[in-house]
Legacy VTK file of the C-alpha trace (Angstrom):
# vtk DataFile Version 3.0
C-alpha trace
ASCII
DATASET POLYDATA
POINTS 350 float
219.185 -10.087 39.150
221.016 -6.741 38.958
219.168 -4.384 41.288
219.580 -0.643 41.878
218.157 0.858 45.094
217.609 4.602 45.492
216.486 6.491 48.617
215.869 10.175 49.293
215.622 10.673 53.069
217.556 9.651 56.174
214.979 7.034 57.192
214.917 5.772 53.627
218.698 5.546 53.482
218.773 3.493 56.685
216.267 1.099 55.109
218.268 1.178 51.859
221.400 -0.048 53.607
219.557 -2.840 55.410
217.766 -4.015 52.275
220.926 -3.968 50.182
222.622 -6.345 52.614
219.554 -8.580 53.016
218.759 -8.801 49.298
222.382 -9.673 48.513
221.939 -12.757 50.709
218.864 -13.618 48.598
220.982 -13.644 45.445
220.368 -10.098 44.193
223.329 -8.123 42.847
222.602 -4.835 44.634
223.936 -1.326 44.083
222.557 1.284 46.495
222.316 5.061 45.999
221.043 7.961 48.085
221.199 11.736 48.407
224.753 12.981 48.847
224.274 14.200 52.433
223.343 10.698 53.666
225.870 8.693 51.648
228.790 8.658 54.080
226.723 7.929 57.194
224.998 4.916 55.622
227.855 3.770 53.370
225.830 4.221 50.188
226.766 5.698 46.822
225.954 9.380 46.473
223.601 10.416 43.683
225.841 12.691 41.622
223.521 13.325 38.663
219.912 14.403 38.085
217.516 11.665 39.174
216.014 11.281 35.701
219.462 10.840 34.157
220.271 8.225 36.791
217.006 6.425 36.109
217.664 6.326 32.371
221.079 4.828 32.988
219.678 2.225 35.380
217.038 1.238 32.797
219.824 0.079 30.495
222.173 -1.343 33.141
219.902 -3.070 35.663
217.212 -5.732 35.771
215.293 -3.983 38.538
215.043 -0.644 40.373
213.724 -0.197 43.900
212.618 3.335 44.796
212.405 3.977 48.537
210.127 6.987 48.679
206.917 8.341 47.214
205.297 6.553 44.275
205.012 9.892 42.457
208.795 10.286 42.441
209.174 6.860 40.882
206.464 7.438 38.272
207.890 10.764 37.128
211.417 9.335 37.037
210.618 6.287 34.914
208.002 7.854 32.614
210.363 8.862 29.747
211.949 5.410 29.615
209.019 2.974 29.790
208.801 1.016 26.516
207.588 -2.556 26.763
207.137 -5.174 29.462
209.400 -7.510 27.505
212.394 -5.191 28.009
211.543 -2.799 30.859
213.233 -3.536 34.192
211.181 -4.423 37.235
210.148 -1.305 39.161
209.174 -1.546 42.828
208.359 1.270 45.250
208.657 1.090 49.030
207.836 3.776 51.561
210.656 4.903 53.869
209.147 3.128 56.892
208.888 -0.164 55.047
205.133 -0.457 55.509
204.224 -1.104 51.858
206.020 -2.663 48.885
204.380 -1.843 45.547
204.976 -3.742 42.311
204.798 -0.881 39.809
206.143 -2.107 36.463
207.075 -5.420 34.798
205.392 -7.479 37.487
205.612 -10.868 35.812
208.304 -10.964 33.123
210.526 -8.383 34.803
210.175 -9.945 38.228
208.681 -6.973 40.118
206.031 -9.169 41.762
208.688 -11.617 42.912
210.873 -8.810 44.261
207.868 -7.290 46.033
207.155 -10.609 47.724
210.787 -10.911 48.769
210.737 -7.402 50.297
207.544 -8.237 52.178
209.142 -11.355 53.631
212.262 -9.443 54.692
210.537 -6.460 56.293
206.959 -7.470 57.089
205.715 -4.889 54.561
202.307 -5.302 52.965
202.864 -6.397 49.321
200.784 -4.458 46.801
200.394 -6.494 43.607
197.678 -5.564 41.127
198.147 -7.927 38.180
194.792 -9.589 37.514
195.971 -13.204 37.527
197.658 -12.706 40.905
194.638 -10.925 42.381
192.362 -13.755 41.227
194.804 -16.556 41.985
194.775 -17.749 38.372
197.370 -19.345 36.111
199.620 -16.659 34.581
201.148 -17.645 31.257
203.975 -15.087 31.460
205.015 -16.272 34.939
204.893 -19.876 33.722
206.989 -18.957 30.676
209.621 -17.165 32.745
209.887 -20.013 35.235
210.332 -22.600 32.476
212.641 -20.486 30.285
210.075 -20.331 27.474
210.080 -17.691 24.753
206.619 -16.175 24.189
206.214 -16.010 20.408
202.857 -14.213 20.094
202.723 -11.519 22.751
199.263 -10.201 21.827
197.856 -13.726 21.923
199.392 -14.193 25.385
197.110 -11.366 26.536
194.145 -13.126 24.896
194.964 -16.371 26.700
195.231 -14.522 30.017
191.899 -12.810 29.376
190.255 -16.146 28.516
191.586 -17.643 31.744
190.224 -14.736 33.776
186.871 -15.078 31.962
186.905 -18.833 32.736
186.910 -19.797 29.066
188.545 -23.103 28.034
192.227 -22.906 27.112
194.012 -25.908 25.668
197.505 -27.131 26.431
199.644 -29.193 24.075
203.306 -30.113 24.568
205.713 -32.072 22.424
208.067 -32.331 25.403
207.625 -34.213 28.701
205.433 -32.619 31.374
205.909 -32.980 35.122
203.591 -31.749 37.834
199.836 -31.322 37.866
198.261 -29.259 35.098
196.523 -26.097 36.402
192.741 -26.331 36.411
192.545 -23.439 33.934
194.209 -25.560 31.215
192.926 -28.658 29.459
194.865 -31.352 27.622
192.590 -32.231 24.741
192.718 -35.313 22.596
194.336 -35.179 19.169
190.946 -34.686 17.525
189.911 -31.958 19.959
193.239 -30.177 19.678
192.719 -29.574 15.997
189.091 -28.462 16.264
190.133 -24.808 16.278
190.109 -23.703 19.911
192.578 -21.360 21.613
195.505 -22.966 23.341
199.147 -23.079 24.361
201.670 -25.122 22.407
205.062 -25.945 23.939
207.314 -26.922 21.062
210.699 -26.193 19.504
208.872 -25.703 16.196
206.978 -22.411 15.971
205.325 -23.570 12.727
203.213 -26.145 14.525
199.581 -24.964 14.742
197.491 -27.276 16.952
194.884 -24.570 17.557
193.169 -21.932 15.485
194.771 -19.454 17.872
198.045 -21.029 18.967
200.252 -19.372 21.562
203.709 -20.813 20.983
205.939 -21.140 24.042
209.384 -22.137 22.832
211.862 -23.750 25.256
215.257 -22.050 25.061
217.188 -25.299 25.400
219.149 -25.729 22.166
222.892 -25.231 21.819
224.375 -24.380 18.433
227.747 -25.972 17.788
229.542 -24.315 14.900
232.772 -24.243 12.958
233.825 -22.231 9.930
236.701 -21.299 7.671
238.617 -18.178 8.617
236.877 -14.914 7.657
233.616 -16.561 6.629
231.097 -13.705 6.198
228.279 -13.329 8.727
225.713 -13.704 5.928
226.992 -17.182 5.007
227.052 -18.245 8.651
223.494 -17.024 9.196
222.271 -18.727 6.019
223.751 -22.080 7.028
222.484 -21.920 10.612
218.960 -20.936 9.594
218.926 -23.719 7.029
219.972 -26.276 9.650
217.322 -25.033 12.082
214.595 -25.154 9.431
215.614 -28.680 8.435
215.390 -29.783 12.091
212.095 -27.958 12.671
213.589 -25.720 15.362
212.844 -22.050 15.924
215.680 -19.554 16.252
214.053 -18.633 19.576
214.946 -22.103 20.891
218.659 -21.246 20.773
220.215 -20.556 24.153
223.929 -20.446 23.357
226.508 -21.215 20.678
229.864 -22.909 20.971
233.010 -23.557 18.968
236.743 -24.153 19.297
238.888 -21.450 20.914
240.601 -20.828 17.576
237.322 -19.143 16.555
236.882 -17.001 19.663
237.521 -13.793 17.676
235.946 -14.870 14.375
233.992 -11.782 13.294
231.182 -13.616 11.520
230.522 -15.828 14.533
230.619 -12.887 16.934
228.175 -10.985 14.732
225.792 -13.949 14.697
225.957 -14.289 18.480
225.267 -10.585 18.892
222.312 -10.521 16.492
220.607 -13.517 18.099
221.642 -12.565 21.652
223.504 -15.810 22.318
226.309 -16.485 24.770
229.335 -17.647 22.797
231.486 -20.278 24.515
234.709 -21.737 23.147
236.811 -24.750 24.087
240.360 -25.897 23.450
240.965 -28.956 21.273
241.925 -30.877 24.411
238.631 -29.980 26.071
236.621 -30.901 22.973
238.218 -34.351 22.930
236.680 -34.984 26.360
233.129 -34.689 25.006
231.300 -38.003 25.309
229.411 -39.558 22.419
229.767 -40.704 18.835
230.797 -37.890 16.511
231.374 -37.418 12.793
235.078 -37.452 12.061
237.136 -35.383 9.622
240.842 -35.915 9.083
241.108 -32.424 7.558
239.555 -30.790 10.625
241.864 -32.933 12.780
244.929 -31.662 10.912
243.877 -28.009 11.237
242.427 -27.884 14.760
243.775 -30.910 16.585
240.316 -32.431 17.034
238.298 -34.542 14.589
235.030 -32.603 14.970
234.303 -29.101 16.258
230.571 -28.430 15.875
229.151 -31.643 17.372
231.628 -31.831 20.219
231.268 -28.164 21.174
227.451 -28.399 21.113
227.486 -31.338 23.527
230.194 -29.872 25.748
228.435 -26.506 26.097
224.833 -27.658 26.298
224.846 -31.251 27.445
221.868 -33.410 26.537
221.902 -35.068 23.127
222.559 -34.197 19.510
219.337 -33.527 17.621
221.058 -32.444 14.419
224.407 -33.973 13.493
226.974 -32.072 11.458
225.728 -30.363 8.329
228.267 -28.590 6.163
228.279 -26.050 3.356
229.975 -22.826 2.277
232.801 -23.441 4.721
230.434 -23.656 7.707
229.640 -26.705 9.842
226.616 -26.739 12.154
225.306 -29.150 14.793
222.497 -28.817 17.347
222.197 -30.289 20.833
219.170 -30.196 23.144
219.237 -30.164 26.939
217.310 -32.736 28.952
214.242 -30.683 29.845
210.597 -30.997 30.860
207.679 -28.628 31.241
207.403 -28.081 34.990
204.074 -27.268 36.643
205.529 -27.925 40.084
LINES 1 351
350 0 1 2 3 4 5 6 7 8 9 10 11 12 13 14 15 16 17 18 19 20 21 22 23 24 25 26 27 28 29 30 31 32 33 34 35 36 37 38 39 40 41 42 43 44 45 46 47 48 49 50 51 52 53 54 55 56 57 58 59 60 61 62 63 64 65 66 67 68 69 70 71 72 73 74 75 76 77 78 79 80 81 82 83 84 85 86 87 88 89 90 91 92 93 94 95 96 97 98 99 100 101 102 103 104 105 106 107 108 109 110 111 112 113 114 115 116 117 118 119 120 121 122 123 124 125 126 127 128 129 130 131 132 133 134 135 136 137 138 139 140 141 142 143 144 145 146 147 148 149 150 151 152 153 154 155 156 157 158 159 160 161 162 163 164 165 166 167 168 169 170 171 172 173 174 175 176 177 178 179 180 181 182 183 184 185 186 187 188 189 190 191 192 193 194 195 196 197 198 199 200 201 202 203 204 205 206 207 208 209 210 211 212 213 214 215 216 217 218 219 220 221 222 223 224 225 226 227 228 229 230 231 232 233 234 235 236 237 238 239 240 241 242 243 244 245 246 247 248 249 250 251 252 253 254 255 256 257 258 259 260 261 262 263 264 265 266 267 268 269 270 271 272 273 274 275 276 277 278 279 280 281 282 283 284 285 286 287 288 289 290 291 292 293 294 295 296 297 298 299 300 301 302 303 304 305 306 307 308 309 310 311 312 313 314 315 316 317 318 319 320 321 322 323 324 325 326 327 328 329 330 331 332 333 334 335 336 337 338 339 340 341 342 343 344 345 346 347 348 349
């Protein structure tokens, strides 16, 4: 997690320095700032711009911001930039003596609650967390989704499910993928007949079209790797059309995609880069020699072999980048070849 820390006083800057070092050992990528007059003494970066400008920049660059100072300073600083809990960074406030750590914004999805707990453990501060599911010790669907790398398809319905849980109403759980760990008491696995009676429930599936409940909250595992090859200068539109067609045929949501992969000859292919950017996918490429090391049975093409030095690009790259198994072998059309591989994965309630 990329974390920015800002302090405003001498005591706060001393705490800033200590926390930056301690949080780095916890795996946080920390960048610490303070008022110019304290920067040299505490080896921190000097704040060289208006605080609100700095905050706006951190909103786009960081995953989390820790304000060491008054809550009012933090609130006024972040106010112009707050948009949505799906994209806002985690915001935590700590007083300069380290007595309280307050989860202010993006507690679950952004990780503010987790960061607050970490700060409490490091300093002995009292953690202040106000999200209802945490206060009541109840199952939180957004925390569960983040932990399991699940995309929340219906955000408004996620709020309904959380409200039902807090009101102790029955919420169903249905998964097409293996489940490990004990199901929380707030959720019920209903029989096939009960599932389709029309209750509210959670569905873990790669297929967002599946509707086991009248109100179905789809949680989509982001575990699919797209292996792809194409002719030189294939337009983005053709690439997108072929990929979406392959996904639809396999019953897989675009939200299940985690990454895409191809041969290194396509590392600068504009259509592929545009697709990766639109769908926010990491794009990994391999040499022909590396692709030949992929294990499994793959479709073979003598033409592809003559051009690239390897008999198959899409299937091999999907397996090499994502592991697991092929769930959609090579499909071809309009100069584009597509394959899909799925990681070995289970729903984890541990």
